[in-house]
MARVEXGU-101674 format. One record per residue (C-alpha): x, y, z. Coordinates in steps of 0.5 Angstrom, whole numbers. Layout:
% residues N
R   east  north     up
R      X      Y      Z
...
END
This chain:
% residues 215
R   east  north     up
R      9     56    -59
R      9     60    -52
R      1     60    -52
R      0     53    -55
R      4     50    -49
R      0     54    -44
R     -6     53    -47
R     -4     45    -46
R     -2     46    -39
R     -9     49    -38
R    -12     43    -42
R     -9     38    -38
R    -11     41    -31
R    -18     42    -33
R    -18     34    -36
R    -15     32    -29
R    -20     36    -25
R    -26     33    -29
R    -23     26    -28
R    -23     27    -20
R    -30     30    -20
R    -33     24    -24
R    -29     19    -20
R    -32     23    -14
R    -39     23    -17
R    -38     15    -19
R    -35     13    -12
R    -41     17     -9
R    -46     13    -13
R    -43      7    -11
R    -44      8     -4
R    -51     11     -4
R    -53      4     -8
R    -49      0     -4
R    -52      3      2
R    -59      3      0
R    -59     -5     -2
R    -56     -6      5
R    -60     -2      9
R    -66     -6      5
R    -64    -12      7
R    -63    -10     15
R    -69     -7     15
R    -73    -13     13
R    -69    -17     18
R    -71    -12     23
R    -78    -13     22
R    -78    -20     22
R    -74    -22     28
R    -78    -16     32
R    -84    -21     31
R    -80    -27     35
R    -85    -29     40
R    -92    -27     37
R    -97    -31     39
R   -104    -30     38
R   -107    -31     45
R   -114    -30     44
R   -116    -37     44
R   -122    -37     49
R   -121    -45     51
R   -114    -43     54
R   -113    -39     60
R   -109    -33     59
R   -104    -35     64
R   -103    -41     61
R   -102    -38     54
R    -97    -33     57
R    -93    -39     60
R    -93    -45     56
R    -94    -42     49
R    -90    -36     50
R    -85    -41     51
R    -86    -44     45
R    -86    -39     41
R    -81    -34     44
R    -75    -38     43
R    -69    -34     40
R    -62    -38     38
R    -56    -35     35
R    -52    -40     33
R    -45    -41     28
R    -40    -36     29
R    -46    -31     31
R    -47    -31     24
R    -54    -34     24
R    -61    -33     28
R    -67    -37     29
R    -73    -35     32
R    -81    -37     32
R    -88    -34     32
R    -95    -36     31
R    -96    -34     23
R   -102    -37     22
R   -105    -35     28
R   -107    -42     30
R   -104    -42     37
R   -100    -48     35
R    -92    -49     34
R    -92    -51     27
R    -86    -53     24
R    -86    -48     19
R    -86    -43     24
R    -78    -43     26
R    -75    -37     22
R    -68    -35     20
R    -62    -31     17
R    -55    -33     16
R    -49    -31     12
R    -46    -36      7
R    -42    -36      1
R    -42    -28      1
R    -50    -28      1
R    -55    -27      7
R    -60    -33      7
R    -67    -34     10
R    -70    -40     12
R    -78    -40     13
R    -79    -47     14
R    -76    -51     20
R    -70    -46     20
R    -64    -49     24
R    -56    -46     24
R    -54    -53     24
R    -51    -57     18
R    -55    -58     12
R    -63    -56     12
R    -66    -55      5
R    -70    -49      6
R    -64    -44      6
R    -65    -39      0
R    -61    -33     -2
R    -65    -26     -1
R    -59    -21     -2
R    -58    -18     -8
R    -53    -21    -13
R    -49    -15    -14
R    -47    -15     -7
R    -42    -19     -4
R    -44    -20      4
R    -37    -20      8
R    -40    -20     15
R    -46    -21     19
R    -47    -22     26
R    -52    -22     31
R    -51    -21     39
R    -56    -21     45
R    -51    -19     50
R    -56    -13     52
R    -62    -18     54
R    -64    -19     60
R    -69    -24     65
R    -73    -22     71
R    -77    -27     76
R    -84    -25     75
R    -87    -31     79
R    -91    -30     86
R    -89    -37     88
R    -82    -36     87
R    -77    -34     93
R    -77    -26     90
R    -70    -25     89
R    -70    -23     82
R    -66    -29     80
R    -69    -34     75
R    -69    -41     79
R    -72    -47     77
R    -79    -48     77
R    -80    -40     77
R    -83    -36     72
R    -79    -31     69
R    -80    -25     64
R    -74    -25     58
R    -73    -18     54
R    -69    -19     48
R    -65    -13     44
R    -61    -16     39
R    -56    -12     36
R    -54    -13     28
R    -48    -11     24
R    -48    -13     17
R    -42    -11     12
R    -42    -12      4
R    -39     -9     -2
R    -40     -9    -10
R    -40    -16    -12
R    -35    -14    -18
R    -30    -11    -14
R    -24    -15    -11
R    -24    -14     -3
R    -17    -14     -2
R    -16     -8     -7
R    -15     -2     -2
R    -20      2     -7
R    -26     -3     -6
R    -32      1     -2
R    -34     -3      4
R    -40     -1      7
R    -42     -3     15
R    -49     -2     18
R    -51     -3     25
R    -58     -4     28
R    -62     -5     34
R    -67     -9     35
R    -72     -9     41
R    -77    -15     40
R    -83    -13     41
R    -86    -19     45
R    -83    -20     52
R    -82    -28     53
R    -85    -31     59
R    -83    -38     61
R    -82    -43     66
R    -75    -45     68
R    -74    -52     68
END
């Protein structure tokens, strides 16, 4: 009897240890999978926003100065809307040096998914171009954009040279967009303390500085 009791105690301990190891392994697997899915989403957002302001400035019929000031102004705009959970931007996708309707792109959070629009995106209500592009197995709980670290400089020679962007002057905008994304496995309850939530942050330095004339 004593031997059986000791054996049962040892067996119970082994089962408990095995359960803990299995749970820990499962949690690590969930974390890795969730992290990979959120990271791939963030990478796509990063690469596309980074292109904002691109324009084919090789058109010999237009002076370089005109292209920089006028065309870059059209393609250089970045708008953060909604509750900072939506962003729109543009670039010369087809390289024809013209602002086409289909060259305004965007990302937004809607209904637990991140949506992408590649056709005249707007952060306002409506718009038929928004489509989910995040994995259905993941619920996105937060998506925020911030341009608090962007900066603007006066660069026109005919300005007052005080560094500020005054009316009629040509300015240069250098943009840094900070992005935060959070999510969990779709089947889990966000109110359950055991639900694993992963949060990733990224800094996007827009490659194409924006030249524009202040109205």
